[in-house]
N, C-alpha and C positions, 0 to 999 in steps of 0.2 A: 777611518778612525772615528769620524763624526757619526757615521751610521752605527758603529759599535757602541760609542758612548750613549747615543740616544736609545739604543736597544737595552742597555743596562738600566737606564731610567725607566723605560717602559716595562721592563721585567718586574720592577718593584710594585707595579699596579696590582691590586688584589685579583683582578680577572686573569692577568697573565701568571700570577703566582699559582692560582688554582689550576691553570692549564698545564702546569709542570707535572702534575700527578698522572694525568691520563696516559701519555705515551709510555712512561716507564712502568706503570702498573700493568698495562696490557702486554708490553714486550717482555717484562720479567716473568709474568705468569706463563706466557707462551713458551719462553725458553727454559723455564724450570720444568714444565711438562715435557718439552722436547728432550732435555738432558736426562730426565728420569727414564724416558723410553729408549734413547739411543746411546746413552753414555757407555754402558757395558759393551754393546756390539761395536761401537766406534773404537774404544780403547783396545778391545780384542783384535779388531781388524788392523789397527795401527801396529800393535805388537807383532802380529804375524808378518805384515808387509815390511816392517823395518828390520826385525831381528831374524826372521826366517827367510828373508828375501834380500833386500837392498844392502843391509849392513850385517849379514849373517856372519861373515868371517871376523869383522870387527867385534861383534858381540861375543863370539867364541873366545877371542883374545881377552876381552874385558872380563868375561866370566872366569877365565883362568887366573886373573890377578885379583879376584874378589869383588868385581864390580857388577855382578850379575843382577843386582837390584835395579839397574837402569832400565831393565825390561818393564818394570812396573811404573816408574815415575816419568819416563820420557813420553810414552803414549798418553799418559794423563795430562802432561804439560801441553802437548800439541793439541789435544782435545780441548783443553781450557783456552788455548789461543784461538781456537775456532769458535767456540760457543760464546765466550764472554763478549768479544767484539760484535757478534751477531745480535746481541741484545741492544747494543748502542745503535747499530745500523737499522734495526727494526724500528726503534724509537724515532730515528731521524726520518725514515720513510713515512711513518705514521703522521708525524707532524707536518711534513712537506705536503702530503696529499690530502689529509683530512683536517688538520688543525690550521693550516695556513690561511684558508678563507676567513676563519674567525680572527686570526691575527691581523689580516689585511683590513677587515672592516673596523677593527679596533683602532688601527693606525689612521685610517681615512677619517674616522670621526674625530679623533683627538689632534692629529698632526697635519693631515693633508686634505682638508675639506675642499670640495669643488673638483676633485679629479674624477672625471667621468670614467665609468667602467665600459671600455670599448672592446674588451676581449671576449672570452667565452666563459660561461658558467659551467660548462661540461667538465666533469672530472677526468674524461678520457685522456686528454693530452698529458696531464700530470701522472696518471697511472701508467701509461705507456712509457713515458720518460723514466719513471721510477724503476720499471721492470728492466729496461735497457741498462740504466745506470747500475742497478744491483747486479746484473749478470757480469758486466765489465769489471765492477769492483771485486766480485767474488773470484773471478779468474785471476785478476791482477794480484789480489791478496794472497791467493794460494801459490801462485808462481813465485812471488817475492819472498815467501817464508824462509827459504835458505839464506837470504841476505841478513836475516835476524841473527845469524851466528856471528856477524861482525858487529861489535858493541855499538858504535855510533849509529849504524843503520837500523839497529833494532828499535830505535826511537824515531828516526827520521822517516823510514819507509812507510810504516803504518800511518804516521801523521800526514804524509803527503797523499796517501790513498784516501784517508778520511776527509781531507780537505777537498780533494777532487770530487768525491761523492757528494759532499755538502754543497759545493758550488753547482754541480750538475742538476741536482734536484731542486735546490732552493731558488736558483735564479729563474727557472721557468715558472715555478708555482707562485713566485712573488710578482710575476708579470702577467700570467696567463689571463687573469680576470679583468685587469684594468688596461692593459696595452693591447692594441690591435696586432694582428699577425706581423705586419710590416714593421711596426714600432718595436715589437718584441725581438724580431730578428736583428734589427739595426742596433738596438741597445746591447744585446748580447755580443754582437760582433765587435762593437766599439769598446766594450768594457769587459771582455772575457778575462783579461789578466787581473783586473780589479776584483771581479767576482771570485776568482781563485784566491787572491790575497786575503779577501775577507773570510773565505773558508779556512785559510790557514790560521787566521787570528782566532776564530771561534773554536776550531778543532784543537788548538793547543790547550784549551781548558780540559780536555779529556785526560790530561796527565796530572790534573790537580784535584784530588779528592777533597770534598765531595762535589766540586764544581761541575764534574762530568754529568751530574744529574740535571744541570741547568742547560747544558749545551744545545739539545735539540730545539727547545722553544726560544732560547736566546738567539740561535742561528736564524730562526724564522723571523724574529723581530729585526735583527740586523739586516737581513736581506730585504725585508719589507721596507725598512727605512731607506736603504740604499736605492732600491728599484723605484720607489715612489718619488724620491727626490730627483732621480734621473728623468723619470717620466714627466714630472712637473716642469723641470727646466727645459726639456725638449719641447713641450707644448707651449711654453712661454715664448720660445724662440720661433715656433711655427704654429701660432694659434689657429690659423685657418684650417690646418689638418685636423686638429682635435675637434674644432667646432663643426666642421663638415661631417665628421663621423658621428658626432653626438646628434646632429640634426637628423641624419639618416636613421639612427637607432630610434629616435623619438618618433619619426614618421612610421616606422615599422610597428612600434608598440601601440 
C-alpha cells in the first residue's frame, strides 16, 4: 500500500502525466484498425460457430419463441469482450517493455538515488517475458469466458487474470535493469504473493471509469516503487554484495 500511495503521488508529476498518453494512443489506434479489419469476419464466424454448431438446437428453440435476434447481438458481445480488453493488455505490455525504463530512471532520480544498476540494459528478457505472459493470459482468458455466465465471476475472473498479467510483466521489468540475476530471482521468489496483491490493487481500477486510462502507467510506478524499495533494503542488509557487483561493473566499463 505504501508503494501504491507513492505511485499515486508520482503519477501527478508532469512527466508521468505526459507518459499516460503514449500507450493508450498507440493501443487504441492499433485496435481500432484491427477491429475495422476483423470485426465483421469475427462476428460472422462466431455466429456460425455458435448458432449453426454448438448451440444450434437451442437457437432453433429461441427463434421459435421470437428470440431470433440473439444471433446478431451475442456474437457482437463476445467480440467486444475480446477486443476491448485487448486494448488494455496492449497498453500494459507497451508500458512494461518500453516505458518502464523511463519510469525507473524517473524514480531513481527522485526517490531512490544511489541504487546501482546491476542488471541488464537489454530489452530481450522483458520482451520474452511479455510474450510468454501474453500467451498464457490469452489462453486463460478464453478458457475462462464461460465462467462469465455466473454473475459474481464475471467481475472476479477477468480481474484475477489482469492482476496476474500485471504482476508477471511488471515485476520483471521493474527489476531487470537494476537487480542482478540472482537478486531478481530471490526478490521475486520471496515476494511473489506481494507482487500479485499489488497487481490486484492496481487492476481493480479497470472497473472505475475513467481511471482505467491511468492503470498501465500507475502500475509501472507502483511496481517501480515496490521493487526499488525491496532492492534498497536488501542491499542495506548485504552491502558487500552490491558493492562487489558495482566494482566489477566499474572495472569492465
